Phi, psi and omega in degrees: 000132184268121180252129179248144177233131177237152182226160175172176180274315173057050181283317174234108182292129175222177191295338177293323176300308183304317186293317181300316175294322180294315180294317178300316183297330181292342180286341182198198185271327188224128176248116175249129182253130176258110183271130186295141170287141181309318185290340179268356183275107184243345193260008175199174178304148177296139178295155174255350177278125185306148182296324179291326175295320181292321179299312179294327176296314177303310177306336181277355180284136192297335185277343183270119176279328185201141176236133178229162176269146175295167178280147184283342182254315191227105187296345176274346183303316179293324175303314181300318187280327181283330182054057178284151177279329181223139171252115175264128176250144176290161181301329183243013175295148190281351179295130170277121186305313183299315179296320181290315181296320178299319180288327177297313179301320180304327181262016184047050176253110184266077179234140178275138182255124180237126175270117177278122182264343177295131177225149180288121178276085179212159185291325178250056177255037184205126179301318185295320174292323174301306181303313183298315182297318176309305181299318180293321181287329174293315180295322180294320177298316181297319177292325175293335176287327184292000000 
C-alpha cells in the first residue's frame, strides 16, 4: 500500500484545495493530510479558524482517508510516525523541495517529494483572494449604507 501525505493550513477550503487533494490521492492508496497548527503558520497571517475545525473539514473531503493536526514543536514528527511513501506538495506551497528532501534524509525518512503542478483555474482558488474579495465587498456595502 502506497501512503501519501499532504500538508497545509486549509483555512478556507476552495476548489484549489480540492484539486490538490484529489491529485495527491491519485499518487497512492491512502491519503493522510497533516493540517498545520496555528502556531506553526509563519508564511502568511495566522488562521482565525480553530485548528480542530480545519482538521474536521479536511477529513470530510472524499479524497482524504485521515486528517491529523501537525506537531506543535516539530513539523517532522508526524512524518516520522506516518512513514509515508510520498509527500505531496501543492503548486504554490512554500516548501523548497530540495530543502525538504535534505531534511527527510537527515531523519532517515525515505519518502519521495512530489510537487503537484496541476491547479484549478478559478478566480477564487486562493484563500487570500477570497479574504480580499470579502473585505472589499464588506467595505463597499458599508459605503453604500452611508
